[in-house]
Each structure stands twice: as C-alpha cells, then as structure tokens.
NUNU-86295 format. One record per residue (C-alpha): residue number from 0; x, y, z. Coordinates in pm, 1 decimal, padded with zeros to 6 digits. Example, Ala and Ser with C-alpha at 12.3 -4.5 7.8 and 13.67 -1.06 7.14 Angstrom:
% residues 2
<rec><n>0</n><c1>01230.0</c1><c2>-00450.0</c2><c3>00780.0</c3></rec>
<rec><n>1</n><c1>01367.0</c1><c2>-00106.0</c2><c3>00714.0</c3></rec>
% end
This chain:
% residues 233
<rec><n>0</n><c1>01789.1</c1><c2>08982.2</c2><c3>10220.6</c3></rec>
<rec><n>1</n><c1>02065.8</c1><c2>08754.7</c2><c3>10092.7</c3></rec>
<rec><n>2</n><c1>02095.3</c1><c2>08960.7</c2><c3>09772.7</c3></rec>
<rec><n>3</n><c1>02133.1</c1><c2>09284.4</c2><c3>09975.4</c3></rec>
<rec><n>4</n><c1>02414.2</c1><c2>09126.6</c2><c3>10179.7</c3></rec>
<rec><n>5</n><c1>02591.1</c1><c2>09002.2</c2><c3>09863.7</c3></rec>
<rec><n>6</n><c1>02558.3</c1><c2>09344.7</c2><c3>09703.8</c3></rec>
<rec><n>7</n><c1>02708.0</c1><c2>09505.4</c2><c3>10015.0</c3></rec>
<rec><n>8</n><c1>03008.1</c1><c2>09267.1</c2><c3>10006.3</c3></rec>
<rec><n>9</n><c1>03074.6</c1><c2>09333.9</c2><c3>09636.3</c3></rec>
<rec><n>10</n><c1>03054.9</c1><c2>09709.8</c2><c3>09692.6</c3></rec>
<rec><n>11</n><c1>03296.2</c1><c2>09677.1</c2><c3>09983.8</c3></rec>
<rec><n>12</n><c1>03547.0</c1><c2>09480.8</c2><c3>09772.6</c3></rec>
<rec><n>13</n><c1>03534.3</c1><c2>09739.5</c2><c3>09489.0</c3></rec>
<rec><n>14</n><c1>03607.7</c1><c2>10019.6</c2><c3>09735.2</c3></rec>
<rec><n>15</n><c1>03910.6</c1><c2>09830.5</c2><c3>09871.8</c3></rec>
<rec><n>16</n><c1>04049.4</c1><c2>09759.1</c2><c3>09522.9</c3></rec>
<rec><n>17</n><c1>04008.7</c1><c2>10127.6</c2><c3>09423.8</c3></rec>
<rec><n>18</n><c1>04193.0</c1><c2>10235.5</c2><c3>09739.7</c3></rec>
<rec><n>19</n><c1>03897.8</c1><c2>10409.3</c2><c3>09890.8</c3></rec>
<rec><n>20</n><c1>03923.7</c1><c2>10196.1</c2><c3>10203.0</c3></rec>
<rec><n>21</n><c1>04193.9</c1><c2>09995.7</c2><c3>10375.1</c3></rec>
<rec><n>22</n><c1>04136.7</c1><c2>09620.0</c2><c3>10409.5</c3></rec>
<rec><n>23</n><c1>04078.4</c1><c2>09501.8</c2><c3>10764.9</c3></rec>
<rec><n>24</n><c1>04188.2</c1><c2>09154.6</c2><c3>10877.8</c3></rec>
<rec><n>25</n><c1>03912.0</c1><c2>08975.8</c2><c3>11064.6</c3></rec>
<rec><n>26</n><c1>03962.4</c1><c2>08678.7</c2><c3>11296.2</c3></rec>
<rec><n>27</n><c1>03647.2</c1><c2>08474.5</c2><c3>11242.9</c3></rec>
<rec><n>28</n><c1>03688.8</c1><c2>08285.0</c2><c3>11570.0</c3></rec>
<rec><n>29</n><c1>03766.4</c1><c2>08604.9</c2><c3>11757.8</c3></rec>
<rec><n>30</n><c1>03467.7</c1><c2>08777.9</c2><c3>11598.7</c3></rec>
<rec><n>31</n><c1>03236.0</c1><c2>08512.4</c2><c3>11734.1</c3></rec>
<rec><n>32</n><c1>03353.5</c1><c2>08491.0</c2><c3>12093.5</c3></rec>
<rec><n>33</n><c1>03538.3</c1><c2>08821.8</c2><c3>12128.2</c3></rec>
<rec><n>34</n><c1>03861.0</c1><c2>08646.1</c2><c3>12226.6</c3></rec>
<rec><n>35</n><c1>04198.8</c1><c2>08801.4</c2><c3>12148.5</c3></rec>
<rec><n>36</n><c1>04467.2</c1><c2>08653.1</c2><c3>11922.7</c3></rec>
<rec><n>37</n><c1>04613.7</c1><c2>08332.2</c2><c3>12057.3</c3></rec>
<rec><n>38</n><c1>04953.9</c1><c2>08369.9</c2><c3>12230.8</c3></rec>
<rec><n>39</n><c1>05108.3</c1><c2>08090.4</c2><c3>12016.8</c3></rec>
<rec><n>40</n><c1>05023.1</c1><c2>08281.5</c2><c3>11698.8</c3></rec>
<rec><n>41</n><c1>05164.9</c1><c2>08600.4</c2><c3>11842.2</c3></rec>
<rec><n>42</n><c1>05484.8</c1><c2>08421.5</c2><c3>11943.7</c3></rec>
<rec><n>43</n><c1>05523.5</c1><c2>08270.9</c2><c3>11597.2</c3></rec>
<rec><n>44</n><c1>05476.9</c1><c2>08612.3</c2><c3>11435.7</c3></rec>
<rec><n>45</n><c1>05731.1</c1><c2>08763.8</c2><c3>11673.8</c3></rec>
<rec><n>46</n><c1>05987.2</c1><c2>08489.1</c2><c3>11599.5</c3></rec>
<rec><n>47</n><c1>05934.3</c1><c2>08524.5</c2><c3>11225.0</c3></rec>
<rec><n>48</n><c1>05973.4</c1><c2>08901.0</c2><c3>11251.1</c3></rec>
<rec><n>49</n><c1>06300.7</c1><c2>08861.4</c2><c3>11442.7</c3></rec>
<rec><n>50</n><c1>06436.8</c1><c2>08623.0</c2><c3>11178.3</c3></rec>
<rec><n>51</n><c1>06342.8</c1><c2>08858.1</c2><c3>10894.9</c3></rec>
<rec><n>52</n><c1>06503.6</c1><c2>09151.1</c2><c3>11076.0</c3></rec>
<rec><n>53</n><c1>06819.1</c1><c2>08944.6</c2><c3>11134.8</c3></rec>
<rec><n>54</n><c1>06837.1</c1><c2>08853.0</c2><c3>10764.4</c3></rec>
<rec><n>55</n><c1>06788.3</c1><c2>09214.9</c2><c3>10662.7</c3></rec>
<rec><n>56</n><c1>07074.6</c1><c2>09321.8</c2><c3>10892.4</c3></rec>
<rec><n>57</n><c1>07303.3</c1><c2>09059.2</c2><c3>10739.7</c3></rec>
<rec><n>58</n><c1>07214.2</c1><c2>09169.3</c2><c3>10387.6</c3></rec>
<rec><n>59</n><c1>07291.9</c1><c2>09530.2</c2><c3>10478.2</c3></rec>
<rec><n>60</n><c1>07623.0</c1><c2>09431.9</c2><c3>10641.9</c3></rec>
<rec><n>61</n><c1>07512.8</c1><c2>09538.9</c2><c3>10989.6</c3></rec>
<rec><n>62</n><c1>07492.1</c1><c2>09194.3</c2><c3>11144.0</c3></rec>
<rec><n>63</n><c1>07788.4</c1><c2>08962.5</c2><c3>11191.7</c3></rec>
<rec><n>64</n><c1>07774.5</c1><c2>08607.1</c2><c3>11063.9</c3></rec>
<rec><n>65</n><c1>07873.6</c1><c2>08344.1</c2><c3>11317.7</c3></rec>
<rec><n>66</n><c1>08085.0</c1><c2>08067.0</c2><c3>11170.8</c3></rec>
<rec><n>67</n><c1>08083.2</c1><c2>07727.1</c2><c3>11343.5</c3></rec>
<rec><n>68</n><c1>08414.0</c1><c2>07645.7</c2><c3>11511.3</c3></rec>
<rec><n>69</n><c1>08600.9</c1><c2>07361.0</c2><c3>11344.2</c3></rec>
<rec><n>70</n><c1>08888.1</c1><c2>07184.5</c2><c3>11515.1</c3></rec>
<rec><n>71</n><c1>09153.3</c1><c2>07073.1</c2><c3>11268.0</c3></rec>
<rec><n>72</n><c1>09255.1</c1><c2>06711.9</c2><c3>11318.5</c3></rec>
<rec><n>73</n><c1>09615.6</c1><c2>06621.1</c2><c3>11237.9</c3></rec>
<rec><n>74</n><c1>09675.6</c1><c2>06245.8</c2><c3>11276.1</c3></rec>
<rec><n>75</n><c1>10054.5</c1><c2>06282.9</c2><c3>11256.1</c3></rec>
<rec><n>76</n><c1>10073.7</c1><c2>06507.3</c2><c3>11562.3</c3></rec>
<rec><n>77</n><c1>09798.6</c1><c2>06340.6</c2><c3>11767.1</c3></rec>
<rec><n>78</n><c1>09900.6</c1><c2>05980.9</c2><c3>11703.6</c3></rec>
<rec><n>79</n><c1>10276.4</c1><c2>06014.4</c2><c3>11739.4</c3></rec>
<rec><n>80</n><c1>10317.7</c1><c2>05652.5</c2><c3>11843.2</c3></rec>
<rec><n>81</n><c1>10264.8</c1><c2>05555.0</c2><c3>11478.8</c3></rec>
<rec><n>82</n><c1>10489.5</c1><c2>05629.4</c2><c3>11182.4</c3></rec>
<rec><n>83</n><c1>10367.8</c1><c2>05831.0</c2><c3>10885.7</c3></rec>
<rec><n>84</n><c1>10366.3</c1><c2>05516.8</c2><c3>10672.4</c3></rec>
<rec><n>85</n><c1>10147.7</c1><c2>05334.5</c2><c3>10924.0</c3></rec>
<rec><n>86</n><c1>09899.0</c1><c2>05620.5</c2><c3>10940.9</c3></rec>
<rec><n>87</n><c1>09887.3</c1><c2>05633.3</c2><c3>10561.1</c3></rec>
<rec><n>88</n><c1>09814.2</c1><c2>05259.1</c2><c3>10554.6</c3></rec>
<rec><n>89</n><c1>09534.2</c1><c2>05309.7</c2><c3>10807.6</c3></rec>
<rec><n>90</n><c1>09395.7</c1><c2>05598.3</c2><c3>10602.6</c3></rec>
<rec><n>91</n><c1>09405.9</c1><c2>05386.2</c2><c3>10287.4</c3></rec>
<rec><n>92</n><c1>09215.7</c1><c2>05108.6</c2><c3>10463.7</c3></rec>
<rec><n>93</n><c1>08963.1</c1><c2>05357.1</c2><c3>10603.7</c3></rec>
<rec><n>94</n><c1>08895.4</c1><c2>05509.8</c2><c3>10261.0</c3></rec>
<rec><n>95</n><c1>08866.0</c1><c2>05165.4</c2><c3>10102.9</c3></rec>
<rec><n>96</n><c1>08572.0</c1><c2>05074.4</c2><c3>10324.6</c3></rec>
<rec><n>97</n><c1>08418.0</c1><c2>05423.7</c2><c3>10331.5</c3></rec>
<rec><n>98</n><c1>08183.1</c1><c2>05325.9</c2><c3>10049.0</c3></rec>
<rec><n>99</n><c1>07971.0</c1><c2>05638.2</c2><c3>10092.3</c3></rec>
<rec><n>100</n><c1>08277.7</c1><c2>05865.7</c2><c3>10064.4</c3></rec>
<rec><n>101</n><c1>08145.3</c1><c2>06077.8</c2><c3>10352.3</c3></rec>
<rec><n>102</n><c1>08457.5</c1><c2>06036.1</c2><c3>10569.4</c3></rec>
<rec><n>103</n><c1>08276.6</c1><c2>05798.5</c2><c3>10803.0</c3></rec>
<rec><n>104</n><c1>08240.8</c1><c2>05422.9</c2><c3>10835.7</c3></rec>
<rec><n>105</n><c1>07886.7</c1><c2>05339.7</c2><c3>10938.7</c3></rec>
<rec><n>106</n><c1>07751.2</c1><c2>05010.0</c2><c3>11068.8</c3></rec>
<rec><n>107</n><c1>07689.4</c1><c2>04857.4</c2><c3>10725.4</c3></rec>
<rec><n>108</n><c1>08034.9</c1><c2>04957.0</c2><c3>10600.6</c3></rec>
<rec><n>109</n><c1>08190.9</c1><c2>04809.5</c2><c3>10916.3</c3></rec>
<rec><n>110</n><c1>07993.0</c1><c2>04491.6</c2><c3>10852.5</c3></rec>
<rec><n>111</n><c1>08140.3</c1><c2>04465.5</c2><c3>10501.3</c3></rec>
<rec><n>112</n><c1>08488.7</c1><c2>04535.8</c2><c3>10637.2</c3></rec>
<rec><n>113</n><c1>08470.0</c1><c2>04253.1</c2><c3>10891.6</c3></rec>
<rec><n>114</n><c1>08331.6</c1><c2>04015.2</c2><c3>10628.9</c3></rec>
<rec><n>115</n><c1>08619.0</c1><c2>04109.8</c2><c3>10398.5</c3></rec>
<rec><n>116</n><c1>08859.9</c1><c2>04026.3</c2><c3>10681.8</c3></rec>
<rec><n>117</n><c1>08687.5</c1><c2>03685.1</c2><c3>10719.1</c3></rec>
<rec><n>118</n><c1>08571.3</c1><c2>03782.2</c2><c3>11067.3</c3></rec>
<rec><n>119</n><c1>08194.7</c1><c2>03849.8</c2><c3>11033.3</c3></rec>
<rec><n>120</n><c1>08021.6</c1><c2>03996.9</c2><c3>11337.1</c3></rec>
<rec><n>121</n><c1>07664.8</c1><c2>03995.5</c2><c3>11463.4</c3></rec>
<rec><n>122</n><c1>07458.2</c1><c2>04313.9</c2><c3>11447.9</c3></rec>
<rec><n>123</n><c1>07503.3</c1><c2>04361.5</c2><c3>11823.0</c3></rec>
<rec><n>124</n><c1>07875.1</c1><c2>04290.4</c2><c3>11792.5</c3></rec>
<rec><n>125</n><c1>07913.6</c1><c2>04559.9</c2><c3>11526.3</c3></rec>
<rec><n>126</n><c1>07726.5</c1><c2>04811.8</c2><c3>11741.5</c3></rec>
<rec><n>127</n><c1>07952.8</c1><c2>04732.5</c2><c3>12037.0</c3></rec>
<rec><n>128</n><c1>08261.5</c1><c2>04777.5</c2><c3>11818.6</c3></rec>
<rec><n>129</n><c1>08150.7</c1><c2>05127.0</c2><c3>11719.9</c3></rec>
<rec><n>130</n><c1>08042.6</c1><c2>05212.3</c2><c3>12074.0</c3></rec>
<rec><n>131</n><c1>08386.4</c1><c2>05133.8</c2><c3>12216.0</c3></rec>
<rec><n>132</n><c1>08557.1</c1><c2>05417.4</c2><c3>12024.1</c3></rec>
<rec><n>133</n><c1>08257.8</c1><c2>05637.2</c2><c3>11930.8</c3></rec>
<rec><n>134</n><c1>08357.6</c1><c2>05950.4</c2><c3>12122.2</c3></rec>
<rec><n>135</n><c1>08097.7</c1><c2>06182.6</c2><c3>11965.4</c3></rec>
<rec><n>136</n><c1>07815.2</c1><c2>05924.6</c2><c3>11994.0</c3></rec>
<rec><n>137</n><c1>07705.6</c1><c2>05953.4</c2><c3>11630.2</c3></rec>
<rec><n>138</n><c1>07698.6</c1><c2>05572.7</c2><c3>11581.9</c3></rec>
<rec><n>139</n><c1>07968.3</c1><c2>05572.9</c2><c3>11314.6</c3></rec>
<rec><n>140</n><c1>08346.4</c1><c2>05589.3</c2><c3>11294.3</c3></rec>
<rec><n>141</n><c1>08541.4</c1><c2>05897.1</c2><c3>11190.0</c3></rec>
<rec><n>142</n><c1>08903.5</c1><c2>05854.2</c2><c3>11079.7</c3></rec>
<rec><n>143</n><c1>09021.8</c1><c2>05970.1</c2><c3>11421.3</c3></rec>
<rec><n>144</n><c1>08802.5</c1><c2>05711.4</c2><c3>11594.9</c3></rec>
<rec><n>145</n><c1>08931.7</c1><c2>05452.0</c2><c3>11349.4</c3></rec>
<rec><n>146</n><c1>09287.3</c1><c2>05533.2</c2><c3>11457.7</c3></rec>
<rec><n>147</n><c1>09181.2</c1><c2>05493.1</c2><c3>11820.6</c3></rec>
<rec><n>148</n><c1>09121.9</c1><c2>05124.5</c2><c3>11746.5</c3></rec>
<rec><n>149</n><c1>09490.3</c1><c2>05075.9</c2><c3>11667.2</c3></rec>
<rec><n>150</n><c1>09597.5</c1><c2>05290.8</c2><c3>11960.8</c3></rec>
<rec><n>151</n><c1>09395.1</c1><c2>05074.7</c2><c3>12197.3</c3></rec>
<rec><n>152</n><c1>09527.9</c1><c2>04760.8</c2><c3>12029.4</c3></rec>
<rec><n>153</n><c1>09887.9</c1><c2>04879.9</c2><c3>12071.2</c3></rec>
<rec><n>154</n><c1>09818.9</c1><c2>04967.8</c2><c3>12435.2</c3></rec>
<rec><n>155</n><c1>09670.9</c1><c2>04625.3</c2><c3>12505.7</c3></rec>
<rec><n>156</n><c1>09338.7</c1><c2>04784.4</c2><c3>12601.3</c3></rec>
<rec><n>157</n><c1>09125.5</c1><c2>04554.8</c2><c3>12383.1</c3></rec>
<rec><n>158</n><c1>08999.0</c1><c2>04211.3</c2><c3>12480.8</c3></rec>
<rec><n>159</n><c1>09169.2</c1><c2>03949.7</c2><c3>12269.4</c3></rec>
<rec><n>160</n><c1>08844.3</c1><c2>03809.8</c2><c3>12130.8</c3></rec>
<rec><n>161</n><c1>08671.8</c1><c2>04148.1</c2><c3>12081.4</c3></rec>
<rec><n>162</n><c1>08569.2</c1><c2>04265.8</c2><c3>11735.6</c3></rec>
<rec><n>163</n><c1>08806.0</c1><c2>04562.4</c2><c3>11743.4</c3></rec>
<rec><n>164</n><c1>09097.0</c1><c2>04340.9</c2><c3>11845.3</c3></rec>
<rec><n>165</n><c1>09022.4</c1><c2>04110.3</c2><c3>11553.2</c3></rec>
<rec><n>166</n><c1>09001.7</c1><c2>04408.0</c2><c3>11317.2</c3></rec>
<rec><n>167</n><c1>09338.7</c1><c2>04542.9</c2><c3>11430.6</c3></rec>
<rec><n>168</n><c1>09499.1</c1><c2>04199.2</c2><c3>11412.9</c3></rec>
<rec><n>169</n><c1>09372.4</c1><c2>04114.0</c2><c3>11063.6</c3></rec>
<rec><n>170</n><c1>09421.7</c1><c2>04457.5</c2><c3>10908.2</c3></rec>
<rec><n>171</n><c1>09783.2</c1><c2>04377.8</c2><c3>10808.0</c3></rec>
<rec><n>172</n><c1>09896.9</c1><c2>04697.4</c2><c3>10984.0</c3></rec>
<rec><n>173</n><c1>10153.0</c1><c2>04584.4</c2><c3>11238.3</c3></rec>
<rec><n>174</n><c1>10115.9</c1><c2>04817.6</c2><c3>11533.8</c3></rec>
<rec><n>175</n><c1>10262.7</c1><c2>04578.0</c2><c3>11788.5</c3></rec>
<rec><n>176</n><c1>10612.0</c1><c2>04575.5</c2><c3>11637.8</c3></rec>
<rec><n>177</n><c1>10667.9</c1><c2>04874.2</c2><c3>11413.6</c3></rec>
<rec><n>178</n><c1>10424.8</c1><c2>05114.3</c2><c3>11574.9</c3></rec>
<rec><n>179</n><c1>10544.1</c1><c2>05076.5</c2><c3>11932.2</c3></rec>
<rec><n>180</n><c1>10887.7</c1><c2>04943.3</c2><c3>11835.7</c3></rec>
<rec><n>181</n><c1>10839.5</c1><c2>04606.3</c2><c3>11997.8</c3></rec>
<rec><n>182</n><c1>10805.8</c1><c2>04756.2</c2><c3>12345.7</c3></rec>
<rec><n>183</n><c1>10654.1</c1><c2>04535.8</c2><c3>12613.1</c3></rec>
<rec><n>184</n><c1>10393.0</c1><c2>04792.9</c2><c3>12704.6</c3></rec>
<rec><n>185</n><c1>10243.9</c1><c2>05099.8</c2><c3>12545.1</c3></rec>
<rec><n>186</n><c1>10394.0</c1><c2>05325.0</c2><c3>12811.4</c3></rec>
<rec><n>187</n><c1>10743.8</c1><c2>05195.3</c2><c3>12747.0</c3></rec>
<rec><n>188</n><c1>10682.3</c1><c2>05269.5</c2><c3>12381.8</c3></rec>
<rec><n>189</n><c1>10588.0</c1><c2>05627.5</c2><c3>12469.8</c3></rec>
<rec><n>190</n><c1>10925.6</c1><c2>05668.4</c2><c3>12641.1</c3></rec>
<rec><n>191</n><c1>11104.1</c1><c2>05527.6</c2><c3>12336.9</c3></rec>
<rec><n>192</n><c1>10910.5</c1><c2>05769.2</c2><c3>12114.2</c3></rec>
<rec><n>193</n><c1>11075.7</c1><c2>06083.1</c2><c3>12254.8</c3></rec>
<rec><n>194</n><c1>11260.9</c1><c2>06134.4</c2><c3>11929.1</c3></rec>
<rec><n>195</n><c1>10952.6</c1><c2>06066.7</c2><c3>11718.7</c3></rec>
<rec><n>196</n><c1>10953.7</c1><c2>06418.3</c2><c3>11573.8</c3></rec>
<rec><n>197</n><c1>11300.1</c1><c2>06357.1</c2><c3>11429.1</c3></rec>
<rec><n>198</n><c1>11173.1</c1><c2>06039.7</c2><c3>11269.8</c3></rec>
<rec><n>199</n><c1>10882.3</c1><c2>06227.3</c2><c3>11112.9</c3></rec>
<rec><n>200</n><c1>11115.9</c1><c2>06493.1</c2><c3>10981.4</c3></rec>
<rec><n>201</n><c1>11334.2</c1><c2>06223.9</c2><c3>10824.7</c3></rec>
<rec><n>202</n><c1>11030.5</c1><c2>06065.7</c2><c3>10659.2</c3></rec>
<rec><n>203</n><c1>10915.4</c1><c2>06403.3</c2><c3>10527.9</c3></rec>
<rec><n>204</n><c1>11262.4</c1><c2>06474.5</c2><c3>10388.1</c3></rec>
<rec><n>205</n><c1>11262.9</c1><c2>06135.2</c2><c3>10222.1</c3></rec>
<rec><n>206</n><c1>10925.4</c1><c2>06204.2</c2><c3>10061.0</c3></rec>
<rec><n>207</n><c1>11047.6</c1><c2>06543.4</c2><c3>09940.9</c3></rec>
<rec><n>208</n><c1>11361.2</c1><c2>06388.2</c2><c3>09790.1</c3></rec>
<rec><n>209</n><c1>11152.6</c1><c2>06132.3</c2><c3>09602.8</c3></rec>
<rec><n>210</n><c1>10927.1</c1><c2>06406.7</c2><c3>09463.8</c3></rec>
<rec><n>211</n><c1>11232.1</c1><c2>06616.6</c2><c3>09370.1</c3></rec>
<rec><n>212</n><c1>11387.5</c1><c2>06322.6</c2><c3>09188.5</c3></rec>
<rec><n>213</n><c1>11061.7</c1><c2>06257.5</c2><c3>09001.3</c3></rec>
<rec><n>214</n><c1>11043.7</c1><c2>06624.1</c2><c3>08898.6</c3></rec>
<rec><n>215</n><c1>11401.2</c1><c2>06617.2</c2><c3>08770.4</c3></rec>
<rec><n>216</n><c1>11337.7</c1><c2>06300.4</c2><c3>08570.6</c3></rec>
<rec><n>217</n><c1>11026.4</c1><c2>06458.3</c2><c3>08418.4</c3></rec>
<rec><n>218</n><c1>11228.4</c1><c2>06767.1</c2><c3>08328.1</c3></rec>
<rec><n>219</n><c1>11491.5</c1><c2>06553.6</c2><c3>08151.7</c3></rec>
<rec><n>220</n><c1>11221.0</c1><c2>06367.0</c2><c3>07958.6</c3></rec>
<rec><n>221</n><c1>11064.0</c1><c2>06694.1</c2><c3>07845.7</c3></rec>
<rec><n>222</n><c1>11401.4</c1><c2>06826.0</c2><c3>07728.1</c3></rec>
<rec><n>223</n><c1>11468.1</c1><c2>06505.5</c2><c3>07533.9</c3></rec>
<rec><n>224</n><c1>11125.2</c1><c2>06527.4</c2><c3>07373.3</c3></rec>
<rec><n>225</n><c1>11188.2</c1><c2>06887.6</c2><c3>07265.2</c3></rec>
<rec><n>226</n><c1>11522.8</c1><c2>06786.8</c2><c3>07111.9</c3></rec>
<rec><n>227</n><c1>11348.0</c1><c2>06509.4</c2><c3>06923.7</c3></rec>
<rec><n>228</n><c1>11083.1</c1><c2>06751.8</c2><c3>06795.6</c3></rec>
<rec><n>229</n><c1>11348.8</c1><c2>06999.9</c2><c3>06673.3</c3></rec>
<rec><n>230</n><c1>11528.7</c1><c2>06719.0</c2><c3>06488.5</c3></rec>
<rec><n>231</n><c1>11222.2</c1><c2>06658.6</c2><c3>06271.3</c3></rec>
<rec><n>232</n><c1>11173.7</c1><c2>07026.5</c2><c3>06185.5</c3></rec>
% end
C-alpha cells in the first residue's frame, strides 16, 4: 500500500517536471480542516505585491520618487545676536567634542566635555542639560541646539548653577560682552543689533580681503619660483 502511494507521488512529480501538468499549491492545514487562507497571510501577500508594483513603476520611470524635505540651517542668519567669529568659535568647540563626527554631541561626549572644563556632572545632570535644549527629543545635541545654550546664557534664561550655565561660562566664548555688546538685558541687545547685517557684511569683506591678499602673495611666490627655475636653465 505504501509502495503504491510512493509510486504515485513519483509519477506525479515526473509529469510536473515534463510540463504535462501544472503544480498545485496545497495548504496542509487547510486541507485537513477545509479552512481558507488566513487573512494575515493574504494581507502580507497584498502588501508585498503593492511594494513590488511600486518598485517596478519607479524602475520604468512611471512613479515619482518622494524626497524627504530638509530644512537648511544657517547659524549666521538665525543667531544674529552673535558675531561670525563667535559662531565659528562655538562651531570649533562643538566639532572638538563631537568625537563620533556625526554632527551631534551625545551624552557620553557631553560628559567628556564637562570633565574637560573641570565641571563634571552626574548622569542625571547630563540628561537634564540635554533635555533643556533638545528641541527634537533625540537625546543628543545638534549644532543648532548647542548654539541655543549660548543664546539662553546671553538672555539670562539659565540658572546660575545649572550645567548649561557652567558650560557657557567656562567655554571661553564671551557672549555676555561681545555677543550682546554689554547690554543689560538680551532684549536691549536685540535693539542694539539692528545694524547686525552691516557688521556681518564687514566681516565677510574682511575675510575676502584676507583671502585675496593670500592669493596675491601665492602668485608672487610662484612667479619668483619660475624666474629661479629659468635662471638655472
């Protein structure tokens, strides 16, 4: 009996391989109780089919790729209360302690920063420091959130003994005098900063003049080197 059944299965498989018959998928559980395909399986197949169809449309140029929107952050226009030199100093400090080079300062990197400033913080203290300026709630500091520390410090919005206040005070970036021009309050400083765009333009022109001078000096050196080469020919 068993040999007849085995012989029937082998004959069936040979017919399928030769193309005489089409293979038929059998649900063993469904065959026993007569139940239909489970809805979860059907949903998964439908979702997979939709994804494959979407990919095929993209490959054929019919579908349209959706690019994530990215907001460009410009520290010079958003943080106008600070000079370009101050922002560059803050950026330098940020990059120094961004050990992972991922454009973020995480909790461990903040811990090392505070230890370097001789102001070590507890684990809870570090978490509270991040929380105070962590606008996107990702538990780490972006450069923009790092700048918010100094904005809050300049505005007098930080408690004197808070971790962020200590960071701003020990960072050697003087935001109380140069950044807000010695104003008594942050709002007075905002009034005094009406002509800040002119100041930025002056700083940009100064940077351009320095680069121009360096280019001219390099040009003179190259010409002198060529004259020296021709003298030996």
